[in-house]
C-alpha positions as CSV (number, residue, x, y, z in Angstrom):
1,M,0.0,0.0,0.0
2,Y,1.8,3.1,-1.2
3,S,-0.4,5.3,1.0
4,N,1.6,4.1,4.0
5,I,5.0,4.9,2.5
6,E,7.0,7.6,4.2
7,R,8.2,10.1,1.5
8,T,11.3,12.2,1.8
9,C,11.4,15.9,1.6
10,D,13.2,15.5,-1.8
11,Y,10.3,13.4,-3.1
12,K,7.7,16.0,-2.0
13,S,9.8,18.8,-3.5
14,C,10.2,17.0,-6.8
15,L,6.4,16.3,-6.9
16,L,5.6,20.0,-6.3
17,D,8.0,21.0,-9.0
18,Y,6.5,18.5,-11.4
19,I,3.0,19.7,-10.8
20,Q,4.1,23.3,-11.3
21,H,5.7,22.4,-14.6
22,E,2.8,20.2,-15.9
23,Y,-0.2,21.8,-14.4
24,G,0.9,25.4,-13.7
25,I,-0.1,25.0,-10.1
26,D,2.2,26.8,-7.6
27,G,1.9,24.5,-4.6
28,T,3.3,25.6,-1.2
29,C,3.3,22.2,0.5
30,I,1.6,18.8,0.4
31,T,0.4,16.7,3.3
32,P,-0.9,13.1,3.4
33,A,-4.7,12.8,2.7
34,K,-6.3,9.8,4.4
35,R,-8.6,8.9,1.5
36,G,-8.8,5.9,-0.7
37,Y,-7.4,2.4,-0.4
38,Y,-5.1,1.9,-3.3
39,G,-2.6,4.6,-4.2
40,E,-0.8,7.4,-2.6
41,T,-3.0,10.4,-1.7
42,W,-2.0,14.0,-0.9
43,R,-3.6,17.4,-0.2
44,L,-1.8,20.0,-2.2
45,Y,-1.9,23.6,-0.8
46,T,-1.5,26.8,-2.7
47,A,-1.8,30.4,-1.5
48,D,-5.5,30.5,-2.0
49,T,-6.9,26.9,-2.5
50,S,-6.0,23.2,-2.3
51,Y,-6.2,20.1,-4.5
52,F,-6.4,16.4,-4.1
53,L,-3.6,14.3,-5.6
54,K,-3.6,10.6,-6.2
55,L,-0.7,8.5,-7.5
56,V,-1.1,4.8,-8.3
57,Y,2.0,2.7,-8.8
58,P,1.1,-1.0,-9.0
59,A,0.9,-2.0,-12.7
60,A,-2.5,-3.7,-12.5
61,H,-4.1,-0.8,-10.7
62,K,-2.5,1.8,-13.0
63,I,-4.4,0.4,-15.9
64,I,-7.7,0.5,-14.0
65,Y,-7.0,4.0,-12.7
66,E,-6.0,5.4,-16.1
67,R,-9.3,4.1,-17.6
68,S,-11.3,6.0,-15.0
69,F,-10.4,9.5,-16.1
70,P,-12.5,9.7,-19.3
71,V,-15.5,8.3,-17.4
72,I,-15.2,10.9,-14.6
73,Q,-14.8,13.7,-17.2
74,H,-17.8,12.3,-19.1
75,L,-20.0,12.5,-16.0
76,C,-18.8,16.0,-15.2
77,D,-19.5,17.1,-18.8
78,H,-23.1,15.8,-18.4
79,G,-23.7,18.0,-15.3
80,I,-22.8,15.7,-12.5
81,S,-21.4,18.0,-9.8
82,F,-21.2,15.7,-6.8
83,I,-18.1,13.8,-7.9
84,S,-14.4,14.6,-8.1
85,Q,-13.7,17.4,-10.6
86,I,-10.5,16.6,-12.7
87,V,-7.9,19.3,-13.0
88,K,-6.3,19.0,-16.4
89,T,-2.6,19.5,-17.3
90,K,-1.5,22.6,-19.2
91,S,-1.7,20.6,-22.4
92,G,-5.3,19.5,-21.6
93,D,-4.5,15.9,-20.5
94,L,-6.8,14.3,-17.9
95,F,-3.8,12.8,-16.0
96,A,0.0,12.7,-16.0
97,Q,2.7,10.1,-15.4
98,Y,5.1,10.8,-12.6
99,D,7.8,8.5,-11.1
100,D,6.4,5.4,-12.8
101,A,2.9,6.2,-11.4
102,I,-0.3,7.6,-12.9
103,L,-1.0,10.9,-11.3
104,G,-4.5,12.5,-11.0
105,V,-5.1,16.0,-9.8
106,F,-8.6,16.9,-8.6
107,E,-10.3,19.8,-7.0
108,W,-10.3,19.4,-3.2
109,I,-13.6,18.5,-1.6
110,D,-14.0,19.2,2.1
111,G,-16.0,16.7,4.1
112,K,-15.9,13.7,6.3
113,N,-16.2,10.1,5.0
114,I,-19.4,9.0,6.7
115,E,-21.6,6.0,6.0
116,T,-24.7,5.5,8.1
117,N,-28.3,4.4,7.5
118,E,-29.2,8.1,7.1
119,T,-26.7,8.6,4.3
120,K,-28.2,5.7,2.2
121,I,-31.0,7.8,0.8
122,P,-28.8,10.6,-0.6
123,E,-26.3,8.0,-1.8
124,Y,-28.9,6.1,-3.7
125,Q,-30.4,9.3,-5.2
126,M,-27.0,10.3,-6.5
127,M,-26.2,7.0,-8.0
128,A,-29.6,6.9,-9.7
129,K,-28.8,10.3,-11.3
130,I,-25.5,8.7,-12.5
131,Y,-27.5,5.9,-14.1
132,T,-29.4,8.5,-16.2
133,I,-26.2,9.6,-17.9
134,P,-26.0,8.1,-21.5
135,V,-22.8,6.4,-22.5
136,H,-22.8,7.9,-26.0
137,G,-19.8,6.0,-27.3
138,L,-17.7,6.4,-24.1
139,T,-14.9,3.8,-23.9
140,I,-15.6,2.1,-20.6
141,T,-15.0,-1.4,-19.3
142,R,-18.1,-3.6,-19.5
143,E,-19.1,-6.2,-16.9
144,D,-18.6,-9.7,-18.1
145,F,-19.7,-11.6,-15.0
146,S,-16.5,-13.5,-14.8
147,Y,-15.2,-15.4,-11.7
148,K,-11.6,-14.2,-12.1
149,N,-11.4,-12.7,-8.6
150,A,-11.8,-16.2,-7.1
151,D,-9.1,-17.6,-9.4
152,K,-6.8,-14.7,-8.5
153,F,-7.3,-15.3,-4.8
154,F,-6.3,-19.0,-5.1
155,E,-3.3,-18.1,-7.2
156,Q,-2.2,-15.6,-4.5
157,W,-2.7,-18.2,-1.8
158,H,-0.6,-20.7,-3.8
159,T,2.3,-18.3,-4.0
160,L,1.9,-16.6,-0.6
161,D,5.1,-16.5,1.5
162,N,3.4,-16.0,4.9
163,A,3.1,-19.1,7.1
164,E,0.6,-17.5,9.5
165,I,-1.8,-16.4,6.8
166,C,-1.5,-19.6,4.9
167,S,-2.4,-21.5,8.0
168,L,-5.4,-19.3,8.6
169,L,-6.6,-19.7,5.0
170,E,-6.2,-23.5,5.4
171,K,-8.5,-23.4,8.4
172,Y,-11.2,-21.8,6.2
173,R,-10.4,-23.8,3.1
174,A,-13.9,-25.5,2.9
175,K,-15.6,-22.1,3.2
176,L,-13.4,-20.5,0.6
177,E,-13.8,-23.3,-1.9
178,H,-17.5,-23.3,-1.4
179,R,-17.7,-19.6,-2.1
180,A,-15.6,-19.9,-5.2
181,K,-18.1,-22.5,-6.5
182,R,-21.0,-20.2,-5.7
183,L,-19.3,-17.4,-7.5
184,K,-19.0,-19.6,-10.6
185,Y,-22.6,-20.6,-10.3
186,F,-23.9,-17.0,-10.1
187,S,-21.5,-16.1,-12.9
188,T,-23.2,-18.7,-15.1
189,L,-26.6,-17.4,-14.1
190,C,-25.8,-13.8,-15.0
191,S,-23.5,-14.1,-18.0
192,S,-26.3,-14.8,-20.6
193,D,-28.0,-11.4,-20.1
194,T,-26.0,-8.2,-20.3
195,T,-29.0,-5.8,-20.5
196,G,-29.8,-3.1,-18.0
197,F,-26.3,-1.7,-17.7
198,F,-25.3,1.7,-16.5
199,I,-22.2,3.6,-15.3
200,T,-21.6,2.2,-11.8
201,H,-19.2,3.1,-9.0
202,G,-18.7,-0.2,-7.1
203,D,-18.1,1.3,-3.6
204,A,-20.2,4.5,-3.4
205,G,-21.1,4.1,0.3
206,G,-17.5,3.7,1.3
207,N,-16.6,6.9,-0.5
208,L,-19.3,9.2,0.5
209,L,-18.2,12.6,1.8
210,M,-20.5,14.9,3.8
211,N,-19.9,18.6,4.0
212,D,-22.7,20.3,6.0
213,D,-25.8,19.3,4.1
214,K,-24.0,18.4,0.8
215,Y,-22.9,15.0,-0.2
216,F,-20.2,13.9,-2.7
217,I,-19.3,10.5,-4.1
218,V,-15.5,10.3,-4.6
219,D,-12.8,7.8,-5.6
220,W,-14.2,6.9,-9.0
221,D,-11.1,4.6,-9.6
222,H,-13.0,1.7,-11.1
223,P,-16.3,2.8,-12.8
224,I,-17.6,0.1,-15.2
225,L,-20.7,-0.4,-17.3
226,A,-22.7,-2.8,-15.1
227,P,-26.1,-3.4,-13.6
228,P,-27.2,-1.3,-10.6
229,E,-26.8,-4.4,-8.5
230,R,-23.0,-3.7,-8.5
231,D,-23.8,-0.7,-6.2
232,A,-26.9,-2.2,-4.4
233,W,-25.5,-5.6,-3.2
234,V,-23.7,-4.3,-0.2
235,M,-26.9,-3.7,1.8
236,C,-29.2,-6.2,0.0
237,S,-30.1,-8.2,3.1
238,H,-32.2,-5.2,4.4
239,E,-35.6,-4.8,2.8
240,W,-35.7,-1.1,3.5
241,T,-32.5,-0.4,1.6
242,R,-33.6,-2.5,-1.3
243,N,-36.8,-0.5,-1.4
244,A,-34.9,2.8,-1.1
245,F,-32.6,1.9,-3.9
246,Q,-35.4,0.8,-6.1
247,D,-37.4,4.0,-5.3
248,A,-34.4,6.2,-6.1
249,M,-34.1,4.6,-9.5
250,Y,-37.9,4.9,-10.3
251,Q,-37.9,8.6,-9.2
252,N,-35.1,9.2,-11.7
253,G,-36.8,7.4,-14.5
254,I,-34.7,4.2,-14.3
255,I,-37.0,1.3,-14.9
256,H,-35.0,-1.5,-13.4
257,T,-36.0,-4.2,-10.9
258,L,-33.1,-5.5,-8.7
259,R,-32.4,-9.1,-9.5
260,S,-31.4,-11.7,-6.9
261,E,-29.0,-13.6,-9.1
262,R,-27.1,-10.4,-9.9
263,L,-27.0,-9.4,-6.2
264,G,-25.7,-12.8,-5.5
265,Y,-23.0,-12.5,-8.1
266,Y,-21.7,-9.3,-6.6
267,C,-21.8,-10.6,-3.1
268,Y,-19.4,-13.3,-4.0
269,Q,-17.4,-11.3,-6.5
270,F,-16.7,-8.5,-4.0
271,F,-16.0,-11.0,-1.3
272,F,-13.0,-12.3,-3.3
273,F,-12.2,-8.8,-4.6
274,Y,-11.6,-7.5,-1.0
275,L,-9.9,-10.7,0.0
276,T,-7.3,-10.4,-2.7
277,A,-6.9,-6.7,-1.8
278,F,-6.0,-7.8,1.8
279,L,-3.4,-10.2,0.4
280,D,-2.0,-7.5,-1.9
281,G,-1.7,-5.2,1.1
282,F,-0.1,-7.8,3.4
283,A,-2.8,-7.5,6.0
284,Q,-2.3,-9.2,9.3
285,A,-3.9,-12.7,9.9
286,G,-6.2,-11.2,12.5
287,T,-7.6,-8.7,10.1
288,I,-8.2,-11.3,7.4
289,E,-10.0,-13.7,9.9
290,E,-12.2,-10.9,11.0
291,Y,-13.1,-10.2,7.4
292,L,-13.9,-13.8,6.7
293,N,-16.7,-13.6,9.4
294,C,-17.8,-10.0,8.9
295,W,-20.9,-8.1,7.7
296,I,-20.7,-9.5,4.2
297,E,-22.2,-12.8,5.7
298,E,-25.6,-11.1,6.0
299,S,-25.7,-10.3,2.3
300,I,-24.6,-13.8,1.3
301,K,-27.2,-15.4,3.5
302,Y,-29.9,-13.3,1.9
303,V,-29.0,-14.1,-1.7
304,E,-28.7,-17.8,-0.8
305,R,-32.3,-17.8,0.5
306,K,-33.4,-16.1,-2.7
307,V,-31.5,-18.2,-5.3
308,S,-31.1,-21.9,-4.9
């Protein structure tokens, strides 16, 4: 996790110089910004304002991050104001490359990252507005309902050089193998129908900033064209949230009924997605064990009752 790396004064000075040269922004200093999971994040101060910087170094995540910029700009161009606003380089590029990383500069959004039952309604309303934005030839990754996240996890486990975590995973082998089979099952159920797709975030609730009475959805690192279930699955075990999500779509003219098999696919897909992220980040065994028995269990139990 590059966000946890201590950077030298020389690194910070070079970054400030680079931003001045490429963006024409005269920064006075940068301080760590505790936002996001992947990447190195900073708050850049100038004499009269500040900006959000995000640099992504790992090769696999650089590709995903780079693809996100045209999508963010597309949403902004269509009047979406509650997301990160990209600051372009002097030559008009949406991002830059610095020190073998992809660098994005955004307008700074003040606010606290808050996720409660009360924030669900504005979150769902904002996502429903996103779904109204036409794609119009936008180049964007499209959901294929694959089960590659499960395959990636078992590949990571096979090559993992950490005896404590390997022992822990072995303890849960039956559970992990069962969930991999269920992901493949739901993948098969969903892959034959790719209708009802919209621009989705994938983790809107975890990236909701609240500033007084205004809300913003940030960290659009991995937007893809997918069904709304990609955003709805996380609270699908609660009837009131399913109804609230459904109502938000209807109120914005989106005629789409949440489908249990798609909710099931995303429950398992994100289970393995977050698990591989833990292994990427060399999380402690205790953290991983806590995750293996966490809140996601409720969503999985719900979809298993709905889909045999």
